[in-house]
PDB file of N, CA, C and O in Angstrom:
ATOM      1  N   MET A   1       0.808  -1.193   0.000  1.00  0.00           N
ATOM      2  CA  MET A   1       0.000   0.000   0.000  1.00  0.00           C
ATOM      3  C   MET A   1       0.854   1.260   0.000  1.00  0.00           C
ATOM      4  O   MET A   1       0.519   2.241  -0.664  1.00  0.00           O
ATOM      5  N   SER A   2       1.915   1.237   0.716  1.00  0.00           N
ATOM      6  CA  SER A   2       2.741   2.435   0.803  1.00  0.00           C
ATOM      7  C   SER A   2       3.395   2.747  -0.538  1.00  0.00           C
ATOM      8  O   SER A   2       3.559   3.916  -0.886  1.00  0.00           O
ATOM      9  N   LEU A   3       3.771   1.710  -1.300  1.00  0.00           N
ATOM     10  CA  LEU A   3       4.362   1.930  -2.613  1.00  0.00           C
ATOM     11  C   LEU A   3       3.344   2.559  -3.560  1.00  0.00           C
ATOM     12  O   LEU A   3       3.676   3.489  -4.295  1.00  0.00           O
ATOM     13  N   ASN A   4       2.130   2.071  -3.548  1.00  0.00           N
ATOM     14  CA  ASN A   4       1.077   2.624  -4.407  1.00  0.00           C
ATOM     15  C   ASN A   4       0.706   4.046  -3.984  1.00  0.00           C
ATOM     16  O   ASN A   4       0.477   4.917  -4.823  1.00  0.00           O
ATOM     17  N   SER A   5       0.651   4.260  -2.688  1.00  0.00           N
ATOM     18  CA  SER A   5       0.281   5.597  -2.219  1.00  0.00           C
ATOM     19  C   SER A   5       1.374   6.611  -2.548  1.00  0.00           C
ATOM     20  O   SER A   5       1.079   7.759  -2.882  1.00  0.00           O
ATOM     21  N   SER A   6       2.644   6.185  -2.453  1.00  0.00           N
ATOM     22  CA  SER A   6       3.724   7.109  -2.801  1.00  0.00           C
ATOM     23  C   SER A   6       3.716   7.403  -4.300  1.00  0.00           C
ATOM     24  O   SER A   6       4.021   8.521  -4.715  1.00  0.00           O
ATOM     25  N   ARG A   7       3.373   6.417  -5.101  1.00  0.00           N
ATOM     26  CA  ARG A   7       3.313   6.616  -6.545  1.00  0.00           C
ATOM     27  C   ARG A   7       2.176   7.579  -6.907  1.00  0.00           C
ATOM     28  O   ARG A   7       2.344   8.427  -7.783  1.00  0.00           O
ATOM     29  N   THR A   8       1.050   7.459  -6.259  1.00  0.00           N
ATOM     30  CA  THR A   8      -0.058   8.384  -6.540  1.00  0.00           C
ATOM     31  C   THR A   8       0.279   9.791  -6.063  1.00  0.00           C
ATOM     32  O   THR A   8      -0.140  10.774  -6.676  1.00  0.00           O
ATOM     33  N   ASP A   9       1.033   9.891  -4.973  1.00  0.00           N
ATOM     34  CA  ASP A   9       1.461  11.207  -4.504  1.00  0.00           C
ATOM     35  C   ASP A   9       2.380  11.872  -5.525  1.00  0.00           C
ATOM     36  O   ASP A   9       2.254  13.063  -5.809  1.00  0.00           O
ATOM     37  N   ILE A  10       3.309  11.084  -6.074  1.00  0.00           N
ATOM     38  CA  ILE A  10       4.228  11.625  -7.074  1.00  0.00           C
ATOM     39  C   ILE A  10       3.452  12.047  -8.317  1.00  0.00           C
ATOM     40  O   ILE A  10       3.717  13.106  -8.886  1.00  0.00           O
ATOM     41  N   ASP A  11       2.494  11.223  -8.739  1.00  0.00           N
ATOM     42  CA  ASP A  11       1.678  11.565  -9.904  1.00  0.00           C
ATOM     43  C   ASP A  11       0.862  12.834  -9.656  1.00  0.00           C
ATOM     44  O   ASP A  11       0.752  13.691 -10.533  1.00  0.00           O
ATOM     45  N   SER A  12       0.299  12.945  -8.470  1.00  0.00           N
ATOM     46  CA  SER A  12      -0.513  14.132  -8.185  1.00  0.00           C
ATOM     47  C   SER A  12       0.355  15.386  -8.124  1.00  0.00           C
ATOM     48  O   SER A  12      -0.073  16.461  -8.545  1.00  0.00           O
ATOM     49  N   ILE A  13       1.580  15.250  -7.600  1.00  0.00           N
ATOM     50  CA  ILE A  13       2.493  16.392  -7.564  1.00  0.00           C
ATOM     51  C   ILE A  13       2.880  16.791  -8.980  1.00  0.00           C
ATOM     52  O   ILE A  13       2.941  17.979  -9.299  1.00  0.00           O
ATOM     53  N   HIS A  14       3.146  15.792  -9.837  1.00  0.00           N
ATOM     54  CA  HIS A  14       3.495  16.090 -11.221  1.00  0.00           C
ATOM     55  C   HIS A  14       2.326  16.778 -11.930  1.00  0.00           C
ATOM     56  O   HIS A  14       2.540  17.714 -12.701  1.00  0.00           O
ATOM     57  N   ARG A  15       1.119  16.337 -11.685  1.00  0.00           N
ATOM     58  CA  ARG A  15      -0.052  16.967 -12.295  1.00  0.00           C
ATOM     59  C   ARG A  15      -0.211  18.400 -11.809  1.00  0.00           C
ATOM     60  O   ARG A  15      -0.558  19.291 -12.585  1.00  0.00           O
ATOM     61  N   ARG A  16       0.039  18.616 -10.547  1.00  0.00           N
ATOM     62  CA  ARG A  16      -0.072  19.973 -10.004  1.00  0.00           C
ATOM     63  C   ARG A  16       0.931  20.901 -10.679  1.00  0.00           C
ATOM     64  O   ARG A  16       0.609  22.040 -11.019  1.00  0.00           O
ATOM     65  N   GLN A  17       2.155  20.399 -10.871  1.00  0.00           N
ATOM     66  CA  GLN A  17       3.167  21.235 -11.511  1.00  0.00           C
ATOM     67  C   GLN A  17       2.802  21.509 -12.961  1.00  0.00           C
ATOM     68  O   GLN A  17       2.960  22.632 -13.439  1.00  0.00           O
ATOM     69  N   SER A  18       2.320  20.500 -13.660  1.00  0.00           N
ATOM     70  CA  SER A  18       1.959  20.711 -15.059  1.00  0.00           C
ATOM     71  C   SER A  18       0.736  21.618 -15.155  1.00  0.00           C
ATOM     72  O   SER A  18       0.657  22.463 -16.047  1.00  0.00           O
ATOM     73  N   ASN A  19      -0.205  21.449 -14.253  1.00  0.00           N
ATOM     74  CA  ASN A  19      -1.376  22.314 -14.252  1.00  0.00           C
ATOM     75  C   ASN A  19      -0.995  23.746 -13.910  1.00  0.00           C
ATOM     76  O   ASN A  19      -1.561  24.694 -14.452  1.00  0.00           O
ATOM     77  N   SER A  20      -0.040  23.895 -13.015  1.00  0.00           N
ATOM     78  CA  SER A  20       0.342  25.251 -12.630  1.00  0.00           C
ATOM     79  C   SER A  20       0.987  25.988 -13.796  1.00  0.00           C
ATOM     80  O   SER A  20       0.795  27.195 -13.936  1.00  0.00           O
ATOM     81  N   SER A  21       1.752  25.286 -14.642  1.00  0.00           N
ATOM     82  CA  SER A  21       2.340  25.959 -15.801  1.00  0.00           C
ATOM     83  C   SER A  21       1.258  26.356 -16.795  1.00  0.00           C
ATOM     84  O   SER A  21       1.345  27.414 -17.418  1.00  0.00           O
ATOM     85  N   ILE A  22       0.254  25.526 -16.946  1.00  0.00           N
ATOM     86  CA  ILE A  22      -0.861  25.862 -17.838  1.00  0.00           C
ATOM     87  C   ILE A  22      -1.623  27.062 -17.287  1.00  0.00           C
ATOM     88  O   ILE A  22      -1.996  27.967 -18.033  1.00  0.00           O
ATOM     89  N   ILE A  23      -1.845  27.060 -15.995  1.00  0.00           N
ATOM     90  CA  ILE A  23      -2.559  28.170 -15.361  1.00  0.00           C
ATOM     91  C   ILE A  23      -1.752  29.454 -15.483  1.00  0.00           C
ATOM     92  O   ILE A  23      -2.313  30.525 -15.716  1.00  0.00           O
ATOM     93  N   GLN A  24      -0.433  29.349 -15.325  1.00  0.00           N
ATOM     94  CA  GLN A  24       0.404  30.539 -15.456  1.00  0.00           C
ATOM     95  C   GLN A  24       0.328  31.105 -16.871  1.00  0.00           C
ATOM     96  O   GLN A  24       0.273  32.321 -17.051  1.00  0.00           O
ATOM     97  N   LYS A  25       0.323  30.233 -17.871  1.00  0.00           N
ATOM     98  CA  LYS A  25       0.210  30.700 -19.252  1.00  0.00           C
ATOM     99  C   LYS A  25      -1.137  31.376 -19.484  1.00  0.00           C
ATOM    100  O   LYS A  25      -1.223  32.386 -20.182  1.00  0.00           O
ATOM    101  N   ARG A  26      -2.188  30.808 -18.890  1.00  0.00           N
ATOM    102  CA  ARG A  26      -3.512  31.414 -19.042  1.00  0.00           C
ATOM    103  C   ARG A  26      -3.555  32.787 -18.387  1.00  0.00           C
ATOM    104  O   ARG A  26      -4.133  33.727 -18.934  1.00  0.00           O
ATOM    105  N   HIS A  27      -2.941  32.897 -17.212  1.00  0.00           N
ATOM    106  CA  HIS A  27      -2.916  34.185 -16.527  1.00  0.00           C
ATOM    107  C   HIS A  27      -2.153  35.219 -17.343  1.00  0.00           C
ATOM    108  O   HIS A  27      -2.559  36.378 -17.425  1.00  0.00           O
ATOM    109  N   LEU A  28      -1.044  34.796 -17.948  1.00  0.00           N
ATOM    110  CA  LEU A  28      -0.269  35.735 -18.756  1.00  0.00           C
ATOM    111  C   LEU A  28      -1.065  36.220 -19.965  1.00  0.00           C
ATOM    112  O   LEU A  28      -1.053  37.409 -20.283  1.00  0.00           O
ATOM    113  N   THR A  29      -1.756  35.300 -20.637  1.00  0.00           N
ATOM    114  CA  THR A  29      -2.548  35.719 -21.793  1.00  0.00           C
ATOM    115  C   THR A  29      -3.717  36.593 -21.357  1.00  0.00           C
ATOM    116  O   THR A  29      -4.072  37.542 -22.057  1.00  0.00           O
ATOM    117  N   ASN A  30      -4.323  36.284 -20.205  1.00  0.00           N
ATOM    118  CA  ASN A  30      -5.417  37.121 -19.713  1.00  0.00           C
ATOM    119  C   ASN A  30      -4.920  38.515 -19.369  1.00  0.00           C
ATOM    120  O   ASN A  30      -5.609  39.500 -19.632  1.00  0.00           O
ATOM    121  N   GLU A  31      -3.727  38.608 -18.782  1.00  0.00           N
ATOM    122  CA  GLU A  31      -3.174  39.916 -18.442  1.00  0.00           C
ATOM    123  C   GLU A  31      -2.897  40.734 -19.700  1.00  0.00           C
ATOM    124  O   GLU A  31      -3.133  41.942 -19.726  1.00  0.00           O
ATOM    125  N   ILE A  32      -2.397  40.073 -20.741  1.00  0.00           N
ATOM    126  CA  ILE A  32      -2.120  40.776 -21.996  1.00  0.00           C
ATOM    127  C   ILE A  32      -3.420  41.314 -22.592  1.00  0.00           C
ATOM    128  O   ILE A  32      -3.477  42.464 -23.025  1.00  0.00           O
ATOM    129  N   PHE A  33      -4.469  40.476 -22.613  1.00  0.00           N
ATOM    130  CA  PHE A  33      -5.748  40.929 -23.158  1.00  0.00           C
ATOM    131  C   PHE A  33      -6.351  42.038 -22.305  1.00  0.00           C
ATOM    132  O   PHE A  33      -6.934  42.980 -22.841  1.00  0.00           O
ATOM    133  N   ASN A  34      -6.218  41.939 -20.987  1.00  0.00           N
ATOM    134  CA  ASN A  34      -6.755  42.980 -20.111  1.00  0.00           C
ATOM    135  C   ASN A  34      -6.036  44.300 -20.319  1.00  0.00           C
ATOM    136  O   ASN A  34      -6.665  45.358 -20.306  1.00  0.00           O
ATOM    137  N   LYS A  35      -4.716  44.252 -20.513  1.00  0.00           N
ATOM    138  CA  LYS A  35      -3.966  45.481 -20.757  1.00  0.00           C
ATOM    139  C   LYS A  35      -4.394  46.113 -22.075  1.00  0.00           C
ATOM    140  O   LYS A  35      -4.546  47.332 -22.160  1.00  0.00           O
ATOM    141  N   GLN A  36      -4.588  45.288 -23.105  1.00  0.00           N
ATOM    142  CA  GLN A  36      -5.010  45.815 -24.393  1.00  0.00           C
ATOM    143  C   GLN A  36      -6.408  46.411 -24.298  1.00  0.00           C
ATOM    144  O   GLN A  36      -6.675  47.464 -24.877  1.00  0.00           O
ATOM    145  N   ASP A  37      -7.312  45.737 -23.563  1.00  0.00           N
ATOM    146  CA  ASP A  37      -8.664  46.260 -23.404  1.00  0.00           C
ATOM    147  C   ASP A  37      -8.658  47.574 -22.643  1.00  0.00           C
ATOM    148  O   ASP A  37      -9.390  48.500 -22.992  1.00  0.00           O
ATOM    149  N   SER A  38      -7.831  47.660 -21.598  1.00  0.00           N
ATOM    150  CA  SER A  38      -7.798  48.895 -20.825  1.00  0.00           C
ATOM    151  C   SER A  38      -7.220  50.036 -21.651  1.00  0.00           C
ATOM    152  O   SER A  38      -7.665  51.176 -21.518  1.00  0.00           O
ATOM    153  N   LEU A  39      -6.240  49.751 -22.501  1.00  0.00           N
ATOM    154  CA  LEU A  39      -5.703  50.790 -23.378  1.00  0.00           C
ATOM    155  C   LEU A  39      -6.757  51.257 -24.375  1.00  0.00           C
ATOM    156  O   LEU A  39      -6.868  52.451 -24.653  1.00  0.00           O
ATOM    157  N   ASN A  40      -7.525  50.321 -24.909  1.00  0.00           N
ATOM    158  CA  ASN A  40      -8.584  50.692 -25.847  1.00  0.00           C
ATOM    159  C   ASN A  40      -9.650  51.527 -25.157  1.00  0.00           C
ATOM    160  O   ASN A  40     -10.170  52.474 -25.747  1.00  0.00           O
ATOM    161  N   ASN A  41      -9.987  51.190 -23.911  1.00  0.00           N
ATOM    162  CA  ASN A  41     -10.985  51.959 -23.178  1.00  0.00           C
ATOM    163  C   ASN A  41     -10.499  53.371 -22.912  1.00  0.00           C
ATOM    164  O   ASN A  41     -11.273  54.322 -23.019  1.00  0.00           O
ATOM    165  N   VAL A  42      -9.234  53.522 -22.569  1.00  0.00           N
ATOM    166  CA  VAL A  42      -8.688  54.849 -22.295  1.00  0.00           C
ATOM    167  C   VAL A  42      -8.700  55.688 -23.561  1.00  0.00           C
ATOM    168  O   VAL A  42      -9.063  56.864 -23.528  1.00  0.00           O
ATOM    169  N   LEU A  43      -8.310  55.100 -24.653  1.00  0.00           N
ATOM    170  CA  LEU A  43      -8.277  55.845 -25.905  1.00  0.00           C
ATOM    171  C   LEU A  43      -9.679  56.222 -26.364  1.00  0.00           C
ATOM    172  O   LEU A  43      -9.884  57.315 -26.893  1.00  0.00           O
ATOM    173  N   SER A  44     -10.638  55.339 -26.169  1.00  0.00           N
ATOM    174  CA  SER A  44     -11.983  55.636 -26.638  1.00  0.00           C
ATOM    175  C   SER A  44     -12.662  56.687 -25.769  1.00  0.00           C
ATOM    176  O   SER A  44     -13.481  57.450 -26.282  1.00  0.00           O
ATOM    177  N   THR A  45     -12.356  56.760 -24.475  1.00  0.00           N
ATOM    178  CA  THR A  45     -12.987  57.766 -23.622  1.00  0.00           C
ATOM    179  C   THR A  45     -12.413  59.144 -23.874  1.00  0.00           C
ATOM    180  O   THR A  45     -13.098  60.138 -23.632  1.00  0.00           O
ATOM    181  N   ASP A  46     -11.183  59.241 -24.350  1.00  0.00           N
ATOM    182  CA  ASP A  46     -10.606  60.547 -24.652  1.00  0.00           C
ATOM    183  C   ASP A  46     -11.333  61.211 -25.819  1.00  0.00           C
ATOM    184  O   ASP A  46     -11.442  62.436 -25.860  1.00  0.00           O
ATOM    185  N   ASP A  47     -11.822  60.431 -26.749  1.00  0.00           N
ATOM    186  CA  ASP A  47     -12.527  60.992 -27.891  1.00  0.00           C
ATOM    187  C   ASP A  47     -13.890  61.547 -27.490  1.00  0.00           C
ATOM    188  O   ASP A  47     -14.375  62.488 -28.119  1.00  0.00           O
ATOM    189  N   ILE A  48     -14.513  60.991 -26.467  1.00  0.00           N
ATOM    190  CA  ILE A  48     -15.859  61.364 -26.073  1.00  0.00           C
ATOM    191  C   ILE A  48     -15.870  62.565 -25.131  1.00  0.00           C
ATOM    192  O   ILE A  48     -16.889  63.250 -25.040  1.00  0.00           O
ATOM    193  N   ALA A  49     -14.790  62.839 -24.439  1.00  0.00           N
ATOM    194  CA  ALA A  49     -14.754  63.885 -23.415  1.00  0.00           C
ATOM    195  C   ALA A  49     -15.037  65.259 -24.010  1.00  0.00           C
ATOM    196  O   ALA A  49     -14.604  65.584 -25.116  1.00  0.00           O
ATOM    197  N   LEU A  50     -15.784  66.062 -23.236  1.00  0.00           N
ATOM    198  CA  LEU A  50     -16.105  67.420 -23.665  1.00  0.00           C
ATOM    199  C   LEU A  50     -14.980  68.372 -23.289  1.00  0.00           C
ATOM    200  O   LEU A  50     -14.291  68.175 -22.288  1.00  0.00           O
ATOM    201  N   LYS A  51     -14.806  69.397 -24.098  1.00  0.00           N
ATOM    202  CA  LYS A  51     -13.798  70.404 -23.797  1.00  0.00           C
ATOM    203  C   LYS A  51     -14.381  71.404 -22.812  1.00  0.00           C
ATOM    204  O   LYS A  51     -15.561  71.745 -22.890  1.00  0.00           O
ATOM    205  N   ARG A  52     -13.559  71.871 -21.893  1.00  0.00           N
ATOM    206  CA  ARG A  52     -14.015  72.876 -20.939  1.00  0.00           C
ATOM    207  C   ARG A  52     -13.986  74.239 -21.607  1.00  0.00           C
ATOM    208  O   ARG A  52     -13.057  74.581 -22.340  1.00  0.00           O
ATOM    209  N   HIS A  53     -15.032  75.005 -21.331  1.00  0.00           N
ATOM    210  CA  HIS A  53     -15.121  76.334 -21.926  1.00  0.00           C
ATOM    211  C   HIS A  53     -15.533  77.314 -20.843  1.00  0.00           C
ATOM    212  O   HIS A  53     -16.568  77.134 -20.200  1.00  0.00           O
ATOM    213  N   LEU A  54     -14.738  78.338 -20.638  1.00  0.00           N
ATOM    214  CA  LEU A  54     -15.033  79.360 -19.650  1.00  0.00           C
ATOM    215  C   LEU A  54     -15.071  80.696 -20.381  1.00  0.00           C
ATOM    216  O   LEU A  54     -14.038  81.281 -20.706  1.00  0.00           O
ATOM    217  N   GLY A  55     -16.290  81.157 -20.629  1.00  0.00           N
ATOM    218  CA  GLY A  55     -16.454  82.418 -21.343  1.00  0.00           C
ATOM    219  C   GLY A  55     -16.411  83.605 -20.393  1.00  0.00           C
ATOM    220  O   GLY A  55     -16.090  83.460 -19.214  1.00  0.00           O
ATOM    221  N   LEU A  56     -16.735  84.774 -20.917  1.00  0.00           N
ATOM    222  CA  LEU A  56     -16.702  86.001 -20.125  1.00  0.00           C
ATOM    223  C   LEU A  56     -17.745  85.968 -19.011  1.00  0.00           C
ATOM    224  O   LEU A  56     -17.426  86.243 -17.855  1.00  0.00           O
ATOM    225  N   PHE A  57     -18.980  85.634 -19.352  1.00  0.00           N
ATOM    226  CA  PHE A  57     -20.053  85.625 -18.358  1.00  0.00           C
ATOM    227  C   PHE A  57     -19.804  84.585 -17.274  1.00  0.00           C
ATOM    228  O   PHE A  57     -19.924  84.888 -16.087  1.00  0.00           O
ATOM    229  N   SER A  58     -19.458  83.362 -17.669  1.00  0.00           N
ATOM    230  CA  SER A  58     -19.224  82.313 -16.679  1.00  0.00           C
ATOM    231  C   SER A  58     -17.981  82.608 -15.851  1.00  0.00           C
ATOM    232  O   SER A  58     -17.928  82.240 -14.677  1.00  0.00           O
ATOM    233  N   GLY A  59     -16.983  83.259 -16.430  1.00  0.00           N
ATOM    234  CA  GLY A  59     -15.787  83.645 -15.672  1.00  0.00           C
ATOM    235  C   GLY A  59     -16.103  84.690 -14.625  1.00  0.00           C
ATOM    236  O   GLY A  59     -15.622  84.608 -13.494  1.00  0.00           O
ATOM    237  N   VAL A  60     -16.921  85.688 -15.001  1.00  0.00           N
ATOM    238  CA  VAL A  60     -17.319  86.724 -14.042  1.00  0.00           C
ATOM    239  C   VAL A  60     -18.159  86.117 -12.927  1.00  0.00           C
ATOM    240  O   VAL A  60     -17.972  86.449 -11.756  1.00  0.00           O
ATOM    241  N   CYS A  61     -19.084  85.229 -13.281  1.00  0.00           N
ATOM    242  CA  CYS A  61     -19.914  84.562 -12.260  1.00  0.00           C
ATOM    243  C   CYS A  61     -19.052  83.737 -11.317  1.00  0.00           C
ATOM    244  O   CYS A  61     -19.316  83.697 -10.116  1.00  0.00           O
ATOM    245  N   PHE A  62     -18.051  83.095 -11.832  1.00  0.00           N
ATOM    246  CA  PHE A  62     -17.158  82.289 -10.999  1.00  0.00           C
ATOM    247  C   PHE A  62     -16.407  83.175 -10.009  1.00  0.00           C
ATOM    248  O   PHE A  62     -16.316  82.841  -8.828  1.00  0.00           O
ATOM    249  N   ILE A  63     -15.871  84.300 -10.476  1.00  0.00           N
ATOM    250  CA  ILE A  63     -15.105  85.197  -9.600  1.00  0.00           C
ATOM    251  C   ILE A  63     -16.015  85.819  -8.547  1.00  0.00           C
ATOM    252  O   ILE A  63     -15.640  85.892  -7.377  1.00  0.00           O
ATOM    253  N   VAL A  64     -17.209  86.268  -8.946  1.00  0.00           N
ATOM    254  CA  VAL A  64     -18.154  86.851  -7.984  1.00  0.00           C
ATOM    255  C   VAL A  64     -18.568  85.808  -6.954  1.00  0.00           C
ATOM    256  O   VAL A  64     -18.677  86.120  -5.768  1.00  0.00           O
ATOM    257  N   GLY A  65     -18.796  84.591  -7.386  1.00  0.00           N
ATOM    258  CA  GLY A  65     -19.146  83.516  -6.455  1.00  0.00           C
ATOM    259  C   GLY A  65     -18.037  83.238  -5.460  1.00  0.00           C
ATOM    260  O   GLY A  65     -18.303  82.993  -4.283  1.00  0.00           O
ATOM    261  N   MET A  66     -16.808  83.273  -5.918  1.00  0.00           N
ATOM    262  CA  MET A  66     -15.677  83.064  -5.004  1.00  0.00           C
ATOM    263  C   MET A  66     -15.580  84.194  -3.990  1.00  0.00           C
ATOM    264  O   MET A  66     -15.307  83.949  -2.815  1.00  0.00           O
ATOM    265  N   ILE A  67     -15.802  85.436  -4.433  1.00  0.00           N
ATOM    266  CA  ILE A  67     -15.730  86.580  -3.514  1.00  0.00           C
ATOM    267  C   ILE A  67     -16.839  86.490  -2.473  1.00  0.00           C
ATOM    268  O   ILE A  67     -16.587  86.665  -1.281  1.00  0.00           O
ATOM    269  N   ILE A  68     -18.062  86.217  -2.917  1.00  0.00           N
ATOM    270  CA  ILE A  68     -19.183  86.114  -1.978  1.00  0.00           C
ATOM    271  C   ILE A  68     -18.968  84.948  -1.028  1.00  0.00           C
ATOM    272  O   ILE A  68     -19.222  85.076   0.170  1.00  0.00           O
ATOM    273  N   GLY A  69     -18.506  83.815  -1.536  1.00  0.00           N
ATOM    274  CA  GLY A  69     -18.266  82.653  -0.684  1.00  0.00           C
ATOM    275  C   GLY A  69     -17.219  82.929   0.372  1.00  0.00           C
ATOM    276  O   GLY A  69     -17.385  82.531   1.525  1.00  0.00           O
ATOM    277  N   ASN A  70     -16.153  83.596   0.002  1.00  0.00           N
ATOM    278  CA  ASN A  70     -15.111  83.922   0.979  1.00  0.00           C
ATOM    279  C   ASN A  70     -15.604  84.931   2.005  1.00  0.00           C
ATOM    280  O   ASN A  70     -15.247  84.835   3.179  1.00  0.00           O
ATOM    281  N   LYS A  71     -16.413  85.894   1.590  1.00  0.00           N
ATOM    282  CA  LYS A  71     -16.912  86.913   2.516  1.00  0.00           C
ATOM    283  C   LYS A  71     -17.878  86.307   3.525  1.00  0.00           C
ATOM    284  O   LYS A  71     -17.899  86.726   4.682  1.00  0.00           O
ATOM    285  N   ILE A  72     -18.671  85.336   3.113  1.00  0.00           N
ATOM    286  CA  ILE A  72     -19.600  84.694   4.049  1.00  0.00           C
ATOM    287  C   ILE A  72     -18.824  84.052   5.186  1.00  0.00           C
ATOM    288  O   ILE A  72     -19.203  84.187   6.349  1.00  0.00           O
ATOM    289  N   TYR A  73     -17.754  83.364   4.867  1.00  0.00           N
ATOM    290  CA  TYR A  73     -16.972  82.718   5.922  1.00  0.00           C
ATOM    291  C   TYR A  73     -16.235  83.740   6.776  1.00  0.00           C
ATOM    292  O   TYR A  73     -16.095  83.538   7.982  1.00  0.00           O
ATOM    293  N   ASN A  74     -15.764  84.825   6.189  1.00  0.00           N
ATOM    294  CA  ASN A  74     -15.081  85.857   6.974  1.00  0.00           C
ATOM    295  C   ASN A  74     -16.045  86.548   7.926  1.00  0.00           C
ATOM    296  O   ASN A  74     -15.710  86.758   9.091  1.00  0.00           O
ATOM    297  N   TYR A  75     -17.240  86.907   7.452  1.00  0.00           N
ATOM    298  CA  TYR A  75     -18.202  87.595   8.304  1.00  0.00           C
ATOM    299  C   TYR A  75     -18.722  86.680   9.403  1.00  0.00           C
ATOM    300  O   TYR A  75     -18.964  87.135  10.521  1.00  0.00           O
ATOM    301  N   SER A  76     -18.895  85.409   9.103  1.00  0.00           N
ATOM    302  CA  SER A  76     -19.410  84.501  10.127  1.00  0.00           C
ATOM    303  C   SER A  76     -18.417  84.355  11.271  1.00  0.00           C
ATOM    304  O   SER A  76     -18.837  84.244  12.423  1.00  0.00           O
ATOM    305  N   THR A  77     -17.138  84.351  11.000  1.00  0.00           N
ATOM    306  CA  THR A  77     -16.166  84.269  12.098  1.00  0.00           C
ATOM    307  C   THR A  77     -16.152  85.556  12.898  1.00  0.00           C
ATOM    308  O   THR A  77     -15.949  85.520  14.112  1.00  0.00           O
ATOM    309  N   ASN A  78     -16.365  86.706  12.243  1.00  0.00           N
ATOM    310  CA  ASN A  78     -16.434  87.973  12.981  1.00  0.00           C
ATOM    311  C   ASN A  78     -17.658  88.008  13.890  1.00  0.00           C
ATOM    312  O   ASN A  78     -17.569  88.489  15.020  1.00  0.00           O
ATOM    313  N   TYR A  79     -18.798  87.507  13.417  1.00  0.00           N
ATOM    314  CA  TYR A  79     -19.999  87.482  14.247  1.00  0.00           C
ATOM    315  C   TYR A  79     -19.820  86.557  15.441  1.00  0.00           C
ATOM    316  O   TYR A  79     -20.271  86.871  16.542  1.00  0.00           O
ATOM    317  N   ILE A  80     -19.173  85.435  15.234  1.00  0.00           N
ATOM    318  CA  ILE A  80     -18.941  84.504  16.341  1.00  0.00           C
ATOM    319  C   ILE A  80     -18.038  85.150  17.380  1.00  0.00           C
ATOM    320  O   ILE A  80     -18.291  85.030  18.579  1.00  0.00           O
ATOM    321  N   LYS A  81     -17.006  85.823  16.944  1.00  0.00           N
ATOM    322  CA  LYS A  81     -16.113  86.512  17.889  1.00  0.00           C
ATOM    323  C   LYS A  81     -16.863  87.610  18.639  1.00  0.00           C
ATOM    324  O   LYS A  81     -16.629  87.808  19.831  1.00  0.00           O
ATOM    325  N   TYR A  82     -17.754  88.321  17.966  1.00  0.00           N
ATOM    326  CA  TYR A  82     -18.508  89.408  18.584  1.00  0.00           C
ATOM    327  C   TYR A  82     -19.453  88.875  19.656  1.00  0.00           C
ATOM    328  O   TYR A  82     -19.547  89.444  20.744  1.00  0.00           O
ATOM    329  N   PHE A  83     -20.158  87.774  19.349  1.00  0.00           N
ATOM    330  CA  PHE A  83     -21.129  87.235  20.298  1.00  0.00           C
ATOM    331  C   PHE A  83     -20.464  86.523  21.463  1.00  0.00           C
ATOM    332  O   PHE A  83     -21.032  86.489  22.555  1.00  0.00           O
ATOM    333  N   ILE A  84     -19.296  85.960  21.273  1.00  0.00           N
ATOM    334  CA  ILE A  84     -18.610  85.270  22.370  1.00  0.00           C
ATOM    335  C   ILE A  84     -18.081  86.283  23.375  1.00  0.00           C
ATOM    336  O   ILE A  84     -18.161  86.041  24.580  1.00  0.00           O
ATOM    337  N   ASN A  85     -17.551  87.392  22.925  1.00  0.00           N
ATOM    338  CA  ASN A  85     -17.014  88.412  23.841  1.00  0.00           C
ATOM    339  C   ASN A  85     -18.137  89.204  24.369  1.00  0.00           C
ATOM    340  O   ASN A  85     -17.926  90.123  25.161  1.00  0.00           O
TER     341      ASN A  85
END
């Protein structure tokens, strides 16, 4: 029994090694295809992206919004200091 069991162990180890090389080859081919697919996806999304456009009106609105937003935070800290003292 021990001779047969050792022989089956050797066979199973050999199968594992041969299977692992096949699996490694499959992983390598899958990685190559995944890299190619990801490159194609990146290239295709660049064509679809919209260009940013900031005209005169939207630029003025942006600057005014930034000024008002900053002033709200500045005044609120002054009011807090006034009410605490």
